[in-house]
N, C-alpha and C positions, 0 to 999 in steps of 0.2 A: 294640869299640863302647863309648863312654863313657856315664856316667849321663846327661849332658846330651844326647847324641845320641839316647838313648831317650826324651827328653822328661821325665826324672826327675833332679832334681839330687841330689847326695850328701846335702844337708840334708833334702830331701823324703823320701829313702829312709830316713834315720835316724829322722825323725819317724814315718814309717809303721811302721818296725820297732818303735819304742818303743810306739806305739799298740797294735800287735798283742800285744806282750808284756804291756801293761797289761790288755788285754781278756782275755787268757788267764789272767792272775793273778786278775782279778775273777771270772771264771767258776769258777776253782778254789776261790776263797774262798766263792763262792755255793754250790757243791756241798758244800764242807766244812761250811757253815753250815746245811745242810738238817736239819730236825728228825728225830729217830729215835724213833718213837712206838710204845709198847706199848699196844694198844687193848683189852686184856682181862685184868683181874686182880681179885682180891678181897682185902679186908682185914677182919679180925674178931678178937675175942678171946673167951675162954670165959665172961666175966662178962656178956656181952650177952644180952638176953632173946631167946629163940628163938621162932620162929613156930610156932603149933599146926599139926599136920598135916604137918610137915616130913618130907621123905623121908630126910634125912641131917643129922647134927649132928657137927661136928668135935670132937676131943678134944685140940686144941692151939691155940695162938695164932698168928695171922698178922697182926701189927700193922703200922701204917703205917711205922714206922721200919725194919722188916725189908724191906718192899717197896721203900722208897727205896734201901736198900743194894743190892737186886737191880738196880735201874735203873742205879745208879752203877757197879757192877762189870761191867755188860754194855754200857756205853756208850750208854744210852738217855737222851734228853733229856726226854721226857715220858711220861706214862702215863694210862690211863683205868681208873678203879675202877668195877666193876659190882656193884651190890647183890646179895649172896648170897641165894639163895632161902630159906635157913633163917633169915634175919633178917626175912623178910616185908616189910611196908611201913614199918617203922621205919627211916628213912634217916638218923637222927641221927648215928650214928657215921660214916657215909659223908660227911655234910656237914661234920662236925668235921674229918675228915682233909683234905678239900679246902681248908678255910679255913686249914689250917696250912702249905700248900705254895705259897702266893703265885702261883697260876696255873700251876704245873708240871703239875698233874693236872686232869682233868675227871671227871665222874661220870655214871653211868647209874642211875637210881632205879627202884624198884618202888613203884607207887602203886595205891590203890583206884580203880576207875572213877569213883566219886563224889567224888574229891578236888577241893577248891575251887581256883578260879583263883588266889586269894591264896597258897595253899600252893605251887602250881606256880611262881608268880613268885618266891617265897622260895627255892625250890630252884634256879631259874634264876640268881638273883643269887649263889648259893653256888658255881656252877660245874657244875651239872647240865645236860646237853645232850640228854637223852632218857630214855625209860622202857624197861624190859625186860619182855617177856612170856616168862617161863620156863614153857613149857607141857608140859614132859616129865612124863608121868604125870598130866596135868590134862585136864579136859574143854576142848574148844575154846570160846573165847568167842563170843558172838553179837554181832559188831561192829555189827549193825544195831539193837541195843537202844539205847534213848534215853540211858542213862548212858554207854555206850561212844561213841556219836555225839558227845555233849557233850565227853567227854575228848579224843577224837581231833581235834575242831575246835579245842580249846585247844592241843593239841600242834602242830597245823599252824600256828596263829597265832603260836606262839612259835618256830617254826623248829626244833623238836626232831625227833629220830629215834625210831623204834620198833624196838627190837632184839628179835628172836625166836629162842628156842631151841626147836626142834621138828623132827621128822623131815621129810625133803624132801617126801614125798607130801602132808603137811598144809600145808607152806609154800607149795606150788604153789597151794593154795586160798586161804590167808590173805593172802599178800603182794599178790595182785591186788586184794583188797578194800581194803587199806590204800592201795595206789597210786591206786585210783579216787577216794579221798578227798584225794589230794594229799600223802600222808604219805611221808616219807623212810624207807626200810626197810633194816635191817641184819640179815643172817642169820648166826647163830652157827656156828662149827666146821665149815666146809666144807658147810654146809646139811644135814648129817646124813642122807645117803641110807641105805637099807637096807644094812647091812654085807655081806649075802649077795649083793646085786645090784651094789653099787658104782655105777660110772658108768652102768650100764645101767638103773638104777632109773628108771622113767618119771617119777616125781616129780622126781628130780634133773635129768632132761632138760628138764622144764618150768622148773625153776629157772634153768637155763642160758639159756633164752629170755628170762628177766626182765632179763638184762643189757642188752637193747635199750632198756629204758625209761630208762636213765641215772639212775634214782632208787633203785637198789638197790645195796647194798654187801655183800660177803661176807667174813667173817673166816676167814683161813687160820690157824686156831689149833687147838690140842689135837687133833692127828691121832689120838691114842690113844683119843679118844671115838668114833672110827669103826671100832671093832673091833680084834682082835688084830693085824691086818696094817695098822694105821692109817697108818704111814709110807709103806708101798708104795702104799696108796690115795692118799695125799696127792700123791705123785710122779706118779701117773697122772692125777689130777684137776686139778692145778695148770694145766697147759697149756690145758685146756678152759675153766677159769675165766678165765684170762688172755685167751683169745681172745674169750670171751663178754662179759666185763666191762671189760677193759682194766686196765692197772696202777693207774690212779687210783681204782678201785673195789674193790680188794682190800686188806684190812686185816690186818696181823699182830698176833697177841696171844699173850702168854706163857701165859695161863690160870693164872698163879701164884695160890695155892700148889698147884694141880693136885688139887683136892679129890677124894677117893676113889682117886686115882692117886699119892699122895705117895710110896709105896714105890719106884716105878719112874721118877718124873719129877723134874726139877729145872729151874730157870730157865735156867741156862747150856746145858743139854742141848737145850732147845727153841729157844733162840736159835741154837745151832750147827746145828740141823737146818734152819733157814731158809737157811743158807749152802749146804746140800746141795740144798735144794728149788729155790732161785733162785741158780744159779751165777753169772750175770752180775752184777757188782758194781753197775753203774749201774741195772739193772732192780730189784735188791734195794733200793737206796737210794730209788728212786722209790716202791716199795711202802711202805717204812718212813716216808716223808714224806707219803704220800697222805692220811692222816687229818687233816692240818692244818686244812683248811676245814670238814670235817664236824664236827670236835670243837671248833672255834673256838680253836685255838691261835694 
């Protein structure tokens, strides 16, 4: 049977084949062009003023230049700098770093509840896209207090996120309060369940249910912060998070320079662990690109 007998001329067949090849090439270029984003890292140096009451102070420098080298050597297109807790609410070094990178990086700041709208707008203009509540070892905030209500209203109006580091049992209480206010929530480091209970931690089970809200993201970062068997825990918990949240609401972060775990961790080691955690290449690429709208890349 000839092409014409099938109702398809040789020219039409050639055009169709060329169109298919072009579409395939376009899709391949699109996949290759996906951003590869590290959503959690810190930069600092020893000359910066440290916050009073800090739990930890580094005895080394982790400057912007060294972080950018980590991104380049590990094939990362973009990064997110999170204000370290030991620098308190002085975000000046963070802002300075963002301004030097021409949009390659975004930032998560730490602010006082009474921070002014003008200060928040200045941070937003510099590339800040949210605030962090590092509540490890801290009393839980009263989000119903007037100063918190005012701050959170401004956060919502600006389209920012609130990132929380706290154990899962308290996240299960805090996150719904933020969600009721229309706030976008990001949970650090696999949501930090009790290391002894792991995935059976009731708080963690409640965190899994938050995936249905479609307004919570979880960072699959720093498994070593989930106890000595952190990597095994990560492998156990990842499928649960994937099923509860979907790939577009999981965020990978290097946690560079791995404060308090510097002796055993490195950027490349954590990036390589992601390949072990998410074996499927397309699935992994989707997770690495998923932060794009959340962080405004």
